[in-house]
N, C-alpha and C positions, 0 to 999 in steps of 0.2 A: 729575401725577407723584406717586407715593406712596412715600416712602422707608421706610415701615414694613412693607411687605409683601414676603415672600420666598417663592418656590416652589421646591421641590426634588423630584427624582425623578419618580414616576409622575403621571399626570393627577390633579388634585385640585380641590376646590372651595373657594372662599373665601366664607364666609358673612358678609354684613354686614347686620344687621337692627336693628330697634329693640329694644334690650334691654340694660340695664345697671342699676346701682343707685347710689343715694346711699349714704353711709356705713352699712354694715350693722353690727348689734350685735356680731357675731362672724364671723371669717373661717372659711370651710369648710376642710377638709383636702383635699389632693390625693388622689385614689383610688390605692390600691396596685395598680396595673396597669402594664403596660409603658408605655402612653401617659402614665399619671399620673406615673410615676417620671421619665420623660424630660422632661415639661413642668416638673415641680417643679425638676429640676436646671437647666433652661434659665432659669427665672425667678430662681432663686437666683443664678445666675451673672450675669444681667443686672443684678440689684440690687446686686451687688458692684461693678459698673462697671469691671472690669479687662479691658482689651482682649485681653491675652495669654491670660488664663484662658478668655475667650470663644472665642478661636481654637482652643485645645486642645480645649474641649468640642465645638465644631462639628466638628472633625476626627474625633473618636471617636464622635459621636452621629448624624451625618447620613450616609445611604447615599451621597449624591452625592459626598461628599468622597473616597470611594475611587476614583472615576472622574475627578474633576476636581481637580488639585492646587491650583488657585487658589480652589476653592469655600470652604474653611474661612475664609480671610482675608476674602473678600467677605462671607460670612455674619456673621462676627464684627464687621465694620465696621458693618453694618446694625443688629445687635443693640446695639452700643455707642451708635450714634446714637439708638436707642430709649431707652436709659438716659439719655442727655443731655437728651432732650426731656421725659421723664416723671419723672426723679428716682427711678425704680424703680417696680415694680408690686406691688399687693396683690391677692390672690385674693379675689373677692367671691361668686361663684356658679358652681356646676357646672351646665352646661346639658345636656350629653350626654356619655355615657361608655360605652365598652366596652374590651376589653383593648387594641385597636389604635388607637382614636381617642378624642380628648378635646376638648371644646369648653367653654371657661370664659369668664366675665366677670371682668375685672380693672380696677383703678382706678389711675391715675397718682398717685404720692405727692405730686408737686410741684404739679400742676395740677387734680387731681380729675377729669380727663378719663377717659372710659370706653372700654375696648377689649374686643373679642372675640378670644381666642386660640384657634386651631384647630391641633391636632397630629395627624398621621397616621403611624403606625409600619408597618413591614413586616407584611403580613397574609396569611392563607391564603385562596386562592380556594375557592368562587366568591363568597362573601358579603363577604370582605375586612373582617370585623369581629373576627376572632380573630387576635391577634398571632402572628407566626411568625418563626423565625430569619431574618436575624441580629438582629432586634429593634431595628432602627435607624429613625431618623426619615426618612420619605420626603416629608413635606410639613409646612410650618409657615406659618401665616398670622396676620397681625395687622390688625385693622380697627377704626377709630374708630366707636363706636356711641352711641346715645342711651339714657338711662336709662328703664326702664319706669315706668309711672304709679305702681305700688305703692311704688317705691323712689326716685322722683324728688324732687329738691329743687325743688319747683315753686311757682308763684304768688307769686313775689317781687315786691315793690313797686318803683317806679322808682328809688328811692334805693339799695335793695339790688342792683338790676340793675347800676347804674353801678359800685358798689363791687366787686361780684364780677367784672364784666367787666374792670375796671381791673386787679384782681389776677391774673386769668387771663392777660391780654395781657402784663402786666409779666413774668410767669414765662416765657411763650413767647418774648418779645423777648430776655430775658436769656439764654435757652438757644439762641438762634439759630433759633427755630422760627417767627418771624413778622416781617415788615416790610410795612407797607401801611396800609389803612384799614378800619375797621369802622363801619357805620352801621345803626341799628335804628330803624325807623319804624312807628308805629301810627296810621293815618289821617293827620291833619295834624301830629301830635306827633312830634318827633324825640326818641326815648328815649335815644339814644346816638350820638355821632359823634366819632371821634377817629382821628388818624393816628399812625403809628409808623415809625421807621427813616428811611432816606434814599432819595430818588427818583434821585439821581445821586451815587454815592459819590466819584467823582473830583472833581466840582465842589462837593461837600459841600452839596448841595441836599436839604433834608428833604422827606419825603412830607407832603402837606397834604390837606385836604378837597377842594381843587380840583385835585389831581393826577389826570391821566388814566392809567389802567392798561390794559394789554393784557387784554381780556376772554377771549381764547382761544375756547373752544367755546360760551361763553354767547352768542356772536354768532348761533348757530343759532336762538335764540329770535326774533331780529329777522327772519330769513329766513322762519320759520314764520308770523309775524304778517303779513308782506308777502304771502305766498301766501293767507292767510285773507282779506285785504282784496280781493284779486283774485277770490276765490271769491264774496265778498259782492257785488262789482260785476258778477257774471255774466260775467266775462271768461275764467274757466277753471273746471274742475270737478276735485274730488279723484280722480275715476275716470278722468280723461284719461290716455291712455298718453303716455309721453315723446315718441314719434314724432310725435304731433299737433303739438307745439310746436317740436320740433327735427327737421324733416323730413330733415335729413342723416342721422339715425339711424333713420328710419322702417323701413328694410329689415332692421334688426338685431334680435336677440333683446331687447336692452335697449329699443329703441324700441317694440317690439310688445307686450312682456309686462309691463314695469315701468310703474306708474302714479305719479301725484303722491302718492297715499296711501302707496305703498311707500317712496318717497323720504323723506317726512316722518317715517315711523315706523321707519326703518332696517331695513326688511324687504324690500329690493329685490333683494338678491343682488349689487348693484354693489360693486366692490372695497371691502373694509373698511379701517379705519384702519391696523390692524397689517399687513395684507397689502400695502397701498400702500407702507408703509415698507420691508418686506422685499423687495419686488419693484421698488423704485425708480419707483413710479407716482404719486408725489406731484406736485402742481403745481410747475413750476420757480420758483425764488425771484424771478426777474426778470419773471415774468408780470404783465401789467397788465389783460388782458382775460379774460373767462370762457372764451373759446375756447382761449386759451393755457393756462389753468389746467386745462381738461378734457382737453387733447390726450393726456397720458400714459396715461389710463385708459379712454377711451371705447371702445377696441377690445378691452378685456379681457373674457373670458367671464364670465357671471354665476356666482357661487359656489354658488347654490342656487336652487330654484324661488321666484319672488317671492311673498312673503306667508308663507313656510313657517317662517322663523325670524328672530331679531334678530341683526344684525351692524352695530355702530356704524360709520357710513360718512361720512367727510368728503366723499368724492367725490360721494355722493348729494346733499349740500347744495349743492355747486358746480353740479350739474345743475339743482337747484331755482332757483338764481340765474339760470341761462341761460333757464329757463322764464319767470321774472319779467320778464326783459328783453323776450322776445318778446311776452308778454301785455300788458305795460304800455307798450311802445313807447319805452322809455328805458333807460339803463344801470342795472344792479342797484344800484350805489353811489348813483346820483342818486335812484333811486326810494326806497330805504330812508332816505336823508337827508331827503327831503321828507315822505314819508308815515308814517314811523315816528319818527325822531329829532325833526324839527321839530314834528311833530304832537303829540308828547308833551312838548314844552318842554325837550328834552335838548340844550341849547345847547353843551355841552362835548364832545359825542359825535360820532364820525365815523370814517371810514376814511382814515388819513393816509399819504401817500407817505413812504417811508423816506428821510430825508436822511442825510448823513454821521454826524450825531449826532441824537438825539431832539430834536424841536422843544420849545419851552417848555411846561412843566407836564406833560410826558409822562415817566412813570417808566421808567428803564432797568431791564430785567429782569436778575436775577443768578441764574445757574444753578449747581448744585453742580459743582465742578471737582475736579481732583486734589488730594490732601492736605487735603481739607475746606475748600478755598478756594472762594469764590463769584466767578464771573467773568461779565462782561457777555454777554448773549445777542444783542446787536445784530447781529452778523455772521450769525446764524442766521435772522434774520427775513426773510420775503418782502418784496418791494417795497411791496405793499399787501395789506390783509386780503382774505379771500375770503368767500363766503356761509357758510362753515363755521367760520371763526375769524378773530380779530385785528381786530375793531373796538376802538377805545379809548374809555373812558368814565370818569366820576367816580362815586363812591358816591352823591352827590346826584342825578346824572342817572339812575342805575339805580333809585333810589327814585321818581323822577318817572315812569319807564317803568312801574313796578308800579302807581302811582296811576292812570295813564292806562288801564291794563288793567282795574283795578277799576271805574273809572267808565264803561267801555264806549266809551272815546274812540277806541280803535284797532280793536277788533273788537266786534261785538254779543255780548251775554252768551250767547245760544244757541250760536253757533259757537265761542266761546271755551270753553264747557263741553265741546264735542266735542273740541277740541284738547287739553284737559286731562283727557281720559279715556284710560286705558291701553289700548294696542293689544297690547303684549307685557308679560310680567312676568319678573322675575329671581328667583333663589333667595332673595335678601334681602328679597323682598316689594315692591321698587321696580318700578313700571311705567314704560313709556315711551309717551307719546302722540304728539303732533305738536310736535316741538321743545321738549319738556319732560318731565322725570321727575315722577312722581306717587307720593306715599306717603299712606297712611291711618295716622295716628298719633293715639292718644288720641281717636278719633272726629273728628279734624280732617283735612281734605285739605291736604297740603303740596305745592306745585308748585315745582319747583326745577330748576336746571341748574348743573353745575360747569364750570369752564374750566381746563384744565391743559396746560401746555407748559413746556419748560425756562425757568425764570425768570418764570413767570406761573402762579399758582395761585389760583383764585377759587371762590366759592360765592355763588349768588343764590337766595334762598328767599322764597316768598310763601305766606301763609295767607289766601286770598281772603275767607273768611267773617269774618275779624277785621280785614281791612285791614292785616295785619302783614307787614312786609318786613324781611328780613335781608340785608345786603350785606357780603361779606368779599372784599376785593380785595388781592392781594399781589404784590410784585415779587421774591420769592425762592421757591425750591423749599420748599414747606411743606405742611401738611395742613389746609386751611381747614375741613374737616369737624369738627375738634376744637372750633373756636369755634362753628360753627353748631349742633352737637349740644348744647353746654352752653346755648346760647341757647334752643333748643327746650325743654330741660328746665326752665330758669328761667321761661320764658314760658308754659308749659302750665298749664291750670287745675288747681287743687288736687285736685278730684274729677273728674279726666278720665274720660271714658267709655271703657270697654274693650269693644271689639266682640267678642262671643263667636265663637270659631272654630267652623266647621261640624263637628258630631260625626259626620256621615254619611260613611263612607269611600267612595272611588271604587269603582265596579263596572265594570270595563273588559272589552271584548271586542275581539279583534284578528282581522282577516282581510286577505288580500292577493290582488291580481290582477296579472298581467303584461300590460302594455299591448300588447306585440308577441306574436303567436301563437307564433312560433318565434324562436330565438336562435342565432346563429352565433358562433364564436370570433372575438374581436377586433372584434365588432360590438356597439355599445351597445344596452342594453335599459332600459326604464323599469319599475320596480316601484312599484305603488301599495299602500300599507299603510293600511287603514282602521281607525280607532280610534273605538269607540263607548263612551260612558260612561253607564251606567244608575244610577249612584250619585251621591255628592257630588263637588264639584269637586276635581280634582287640580291643585295649583299648581306652576308651574315644573317640570313633569315632563320627563323625558328619554326620547325614543323611540329605541330601539336596534335596528338590523337587522344580522344577521350571516349571511354566506353561507359554507357549508362544503362541502368536496368529499366524495367517497364514503368517504375514509379518516377523515372527521371533522375534517380540518384547516381552520382558518379562513382563507379566501382573501380575504375582504372584510368590512369593518365600517364602517357609516355611522351617524352619530348626529345627531339634531336635539334641541337642548336648550331649556330654559326655555319649555315649552309649557303654556298654561292649557287644561286639558281640562274644560270646563264640564259641569255636571249636565245630562243629556239631550242632550248634544252629540255629533255625529259629525264627525270630521275625516279628511281624506285627506292623507297625506304621500307625496311622490314621491321616489324614489331612482334615480339613474342608475348602471348597472354595465356594465362592458365585460369579459366573461370572456376569459381568456388562452388557454384550451384547451377542447376538447370534453369532454363528460362529463355526469354527473348531479349536480346540486348541491342541497343542502338549505338552505332559508331559515328561520332562527330569528329571532324578534323579541320584544322585551320593552319594558316601560314601568317606569321607575324614578322615585323621588322626586328632589328637587333634588340635582344633583351626585352621582348614584348612591347617595344616602343610604338608600334603601329600595326593595326590589324590590316593585313593585305587581302585575306580571304578566309571565310569561315563557313563550312558547310555542315548543317545539321542533317542527320540521317543519311550520311554518305553510304552507309551499308547497314544491314541487319544480320545479326548472328544468332542462330538457333543452337542452344546448348541443351543436350539431352541428359 
């Protein structure tokens, strides 16, 4: 859960990447453009910290405020919360600018944390880079980021690390931005371990180093390791279709086309996390078996062709848990307890049944409630955690988990390297492998996973080459990336390697075939769009397909985002379309940079479809 991000109006992208700065000698000026003037006014109002002024500014500046009477108050509330957390923002660097868009780096006055601010104003088509009336804000995003090597306050010694981390956490706790535990481990040495706030506010029980926290989605890392162990044992393969292990699904599209690889990498097309919430397909809270957990979503159609794109899916990991049960011959919870937790020496970690109150040494989660009050999340929790979320652990046990991975105790190095290699990538440069996110920063590979739910916000990071582990566990709605990012900055080498970006641009070619020879109205057809790249890699590209009738009206548009189109690579993307009426239709297709940021290629009249 991220209280710092707001989206408004048209579809937009939120860019979160590695780039910020330690104190710069002089602050830059906001550009004198529509986007620059809008963002300057926003930052000035945030820094004043007056909620009513923020609401007035939101009402007159954001396009969505005209359609939604409640928008301005909600936006002002989030912006005021940003002020409370940061103490105000100082502009440090202009990253990208045109008249309608602006992306800058800013630093929190109170905590020295770094943020990327992205603002999008109303713009003229087709490029949407030139501001146009009514010159209002249609998108605004705030992301916590890490300082770039050239400006980072890096290579601090152990004493400086403890002092700086103490100051940062004291500010966050005072501002209501953290309660929980932070542990930093390098090999056998504990560089920092300290707890803050209360595990149970009603009983006045403080958080401690032995407090168990709800890990939320970090649990997926345990599920991925369990799958890897069964692969090593020869009991299953990453290419196995779901139907091989779950024969009750063998006749379905899910059972035949989705593989273990797809589930691990969130590229299966199985119902995604957001869709599951919107359509009521989440596991029932009283479910105790994986069959009960999977029942709401196993009959749902796939959202896209497996392997074609990334869509974070809790449901997919529940299915992985069911496969573990069939391949291992024991329940998922029992297998992970014995072969992951016990094998790594994680004595305080497990899946615990929900009693009336939390059992001893388990933190109560406190979610944001009305009137800025924090209320217990206990009634919202499922009866027991799933393969996708809600194992409970301590900071010390998570450090032991990392150490067991570094030593090859849980998985052999060769397979672990495969699990920690990106399958997909996002606009911020973060890749997702098997149960882990991967970043290349300052020449170092950082493997991590977040865990977020109401009243539980966590970050678990590993730098395998250095035996470095960062654990941030919290039982309030907060942004643990603020802490993890500062730790990355302080612990990075002074002369960190900066990997050169490829200077060779992509050279893309598009072609299309229609799978079915003829198409009738109200009958589905499959379009195969082939993308060949004869130049440099296109990162996190967006493939856009538009179908237009004879009058030039757009009747269908489908998008596949966050695609890595490698040098010399050819990929095929499949799109399903069901025309409503007969006629001749034109297919246009294009490839754009991350989040529509740059047009790489657009072909009008790529193909013609005759519909009878």
